C-alpha angles and dihedrals in degrees: 000000000000128000138198112208125180112212090191133337134192146064092314097054145331134211135145141167134220110207134187113179107316095333121090149161127224118220114204128330112221101162134058125291094254093057095046095042091049090052093050090048092049088055092048091241114157117212089226089065094055114103094198149301121275114207120201098193146328103271113122095241086066103037108025095110099043101092099057094035093053093048088061096033113034099204124158115259121217130195147110114319093243091053094048091049089053093049091049097045093049098045094246090134126038117265089245093054116124107234119193121185121218122207134153121354136019117302130192117248106179106306093337129091111220131190120187118207130183122257126197107254136132093262129035104291138168141190125212134234109199130196111200126214091255093059100261127131132213134169130204120198123170134151098043129134097198138017101248125191093263089053092047090051093048093050095050122098097012130145089215134014125199106196134174118255096175109161148012107232095221093049091049096049095044096040134094098268115118117247096256092055094046089050092051093051093047094045127100088256095049130065140313120257127223090252094052092046092049093051091052093048090054090052091049092048089053087053091053107267112134108176127068139174117200106214142187097024111184115244092212102037106034146032130206089243093054093047092052093042090055092049094046092048091052093046094044092054087058094046095254114143115211116227088020104053097020146359118236119181131179115221119237120247103220106016144044114288122220112276117260111215119210 
């Protein structure tokens, strides 16, 4: 049995684990070492069982906790070459940290098979498609302004998909953000809206995927209720019944979310 577990997810910080038995991977670490370590301890995850940390990109809500954590726990860090170069050049990881770039096809990280794929964001950014030791597949894709062909390919044929549902368009446009920031978020190098996420979930459900985690919800421009309402409305119009035909779960901002088995 494999599990996807979000430790925390949102504008203020993102981190999750993919676990199969005792072995696991960490994806991003956007809050301090105390928060992340406490979450790992609460899940009875030993650092010695972690095969490595996958980093999606350089923004602080994804890497803030790395430096201190890695000084205490010298795990290898994986990511796109441009992201790893940034982390190294800016002292975000210790000098002694083992950095391993991922590009192209699937690579073995411990007992997991991991494929990095590019997402459309305003800095170099990737998502991850992960094959677990028990033969399951999941993909995580956040921080993307548009669903490009590489993202479509990575999301297809999965047992579980963790996809960004960052903002509600009405909340964003009527909210306090200045025009330039609203434009950035809405752009093809920004973030994915509830409507865009919902349309993709329907397509994936029709292809056979049944389990979904909605990630990286904006604190200012979204709510878990709105994200789910948008998904359920889209699915309902197509005759898909949530909790019967699929499981859709929003990920909590400041605490561990319930594990999603796949």
